[in-house]
C-alpha angles and dihedrals in degrees: 000000000000120000111246089247090053090049089055091049092046091050091047092051090049090054091050092050092050091049092052089046093052093044090051092052091051093050093051098036109120090228091057100036113106117245109263116231115249111235104178131088111299125230112240118228136156126220120198113212138183104246094239140103089268089072094054098116091057091049092049094047090051097044096043093048097245091133088050091049088058092053096261131131100205125190114196115213117197127221130176092244142008089250090059091045090054090050087052089054090052090050092054096249094121136018094219134030136194111222143159123246099260098064088048089059096047093047091048088064093063106029141025101193100101136070141201112242098187147326111246104176140017133190138182091196110044096098116063142180112233119184141178113251091196087062091059097260110133102134138021094267089059089068090081112111092010134120113247122196120209139145110258121232092020133105088267090058093056091042090057090055091050091046096051093049093047089056098042097250118143115223088236088063094067137042115234114205121195112229128163111257095245090053098050099086090052091047090054092046093048092050096243087130135022097221139003133215109208146140127242141315088027095056090056092047092052092052091047093050095050097038109182095004092067128073133180116231119228116287126243132217093206096096127058108193118203132196114211142189112235137183138177109273094237094050092049092051090048097046108039092146093052090052090053093050091050092050090048092054093045090051091052088049091054091053089049092050091052092053103035111044099159095048092044089053088050091053090051092049090049098048100037136033090249117132120241090225089057094047092050091049096053101031096108094049092077132071114200116203138125115251149146107190140149095263085072092054090047091051091048093050093046091052092047091053089049091051094048094046092051093047093244088138138031090230116105099190133061111248120242099255093192087077090059095054121093105201104169098079098053093038089058096045103035109005094180090059094057105075103149111118111220 
């Protein structure tokens, strides 16, 4: 039998051993281990982005060196919208593009050679209705008989449909005018339209240009906009490891954004022409996270049915969007975020 003094010493030694064991596990835990710097030759790749706050994870991953840490030499190419970025991908200008859900739908009607790699942000308040009070538009009902500017085949276009239905306004009671996103604030300011339906940062710029003449109509929770990373199907199949590296870097960027608001805003101001005042005002409207879930499929299918019903496409059947989803990359990087069952 151990002497009481020896028992105390034995207990003390066991505690020290446990403490060292726990410390060792923390040091070598993958979640705590510092990202090792990549030292070999880097793969070159270009990502086309809409120059907006939705693309923030790509900007942060590039600026903070997260892509570089994964062995990638990424060039970011800027476009005025996700729709244009996707067109750039189809034209061979970039290997990846960031794009909202609606352009995915319209392109799915005419081609099947691209895939969605992941959703990395969503928002219920990115698209807004900005009107001119001096044209008698102060509430949704006042839109009847008015000219509304929006950009066709974009998230703003689908949002306008949702908004009119929500407020009991038939599409025949308004005149929808197709205007590029970057030109919508000027069209409202010049009086070419009475209201615009548009995503940020153009909604903010329209309000700022018109000051007290402009008003924002009430928001809606009926539309969940997503911003997604897309690639050509053949490229994705031929470069599975590159896709994983990009997703790892974007995931790191998302965690950085959540923990470093001020610095993330600074990166956006530095890399785009977005104003700090604007970014601060809309910051809480966006949820950054990687996902591929059934809500994305539901949105794509709803938009496809809307487009078919309103004769915005010659197609008469909703495409099978499972064929447009590339699951392998996100499953390998963040399995719990890839919940679509194929």
